[in-house]
N, C-alpha and C positions, 0 to 999 in steps of 0.2 A: 035490399035483397041479399047482398053479400054477407051482412051481419046475421041474417036469418039462417043462411046456409051454415055459417060457422057455428052458430048457437046449436043448430040441429046436430051437426057433426060431434060437437063436444058432449052434448047430452047422450047421444047414442054410444059414445065411447065410455062414458061413466056407467051407463046401464049395462053394457056388455061386460065391463069389468066387475060390476057388483053382482051380476047374476051367475053365480057358480061357486063351487067350493074353492076357497082360497088356496088350498093345498093341492088342488088338482094338477096344476102345471108342474109343481115341484115333484109330485109323485110320478107324473109322466116322464119327466127327465130322468129321475132315479131308476124307474123300472125299465126304461128303454136303453139304459147305459150298460155296457158290458165291460166292467172293470176287471183287470187281471193284475195279479202281483206275481212277478217272476224274480226268484232269487238266483244270483249267479256268483260263482267264485271268481275273484280276480286272479288272472294268471300270474306266474312268477317271473315272466319275461315280457318285455315290450315286443309288439309285432314289428314296429318300426322305430328307429332312433336316428336322428340326423347326425351328420358328422361332427357338428359343433355341440351336440347334446342339448340344444336349446328347445328342441321339439321331439316328442315321441308319442306313440299311441299304441293301443292294443285293441283288437277286435274280438268279439265273442259272438258266435252264432246264436240267434234268438228266433226259433221258428214261430213263436207267437206273434212276431211282427210280420203279419201277412200284408198283401197288397192293400186290403181295406184298412188295416191299422196304419200302414205307412201313409196312406192318402188322407185319412180322416181322424186319427187319434192324437191324443196328447200323451207324451211319455215323459215322466219325471224319473230321476235317478237319485238314489241315496246311498251313501257309503256307510257301512256299519263302523261304529266307533267302540272299540273294546279296550279296556285298560287293565293292568295288573294291580293298580292301587284301588282306592275306595271310590274312584270316580264312576258314576253310573254309566252303563252302556246306553248308547243312543244312535240315532241315524242322522247324518248330516247331508243336506241336499246339495247336489251339483248344480251350478258350477261351484267349485271351491277356489278361492282366491287368497293368496298369502302375500302380503306386502310388508316389507320392513325397509329400513333406511338403505340397506345394501342390495336387496334383490326383490324381485316379484316373480311369483310362480302361480300358475292356474291349471285347473283340470276341468274339462267340460265334456258333455255328452253330445254325440250326434248319432243318427241312426238311419238305416236304409232298410229295404225289404229283406227280412231274414237276419239282420245283424245290428249290433251297436258298436260304436267306437268311442272310447274314452281317450281324449287327447290331452297332452300335458305341454305347457309352454313356460319358458323361463328365460330371464336375461342371463342366467348362469347355466346350471345343469338341471334337467328334470329328474335326475336319478334319485335324489333325496325324497322328492314328493312321491314318485312311483314306489319307492321302498315303503312308504307309509300306507299305500293302497294295497300292495301286493299281499295276496293270501287272505284278504278280507272278503266280506260278502257285499255284493252290490244288489240293491233292491230296485227293481223297475216297477213303476206303477203305470199301467196302460189304461187310459180312459178313452173308450171308443163309443 
């Protein structure tokens, strides 16, 4: 009896999966998703810098991060990379981690309702990394 129930369950699972448009679920997900792209200029000064300069951050108001977005969305951040030489422009995703034999430094995103915060941590000073970010464009991708 147990085998018969298991067989019936498996058959009904296959039948339900086979009877429909294979793209229907993907289309439903895409069509019900409200994606937003927000471009922000990175400020020229940190909002906060610790006394030892090993931690700092800046905050930017982002009204697109509503209560619903805060509770339900995925937010990714990218820093624009522009160069004066022949290197192509591109976007680099946060977090950014830089490690060498002498130091390690990282930058990462956190967010709350109505704002984002980019934090910098280093075993030395966050100043050099922030200088690389300052004045560039930050792209937020909000998938809700």
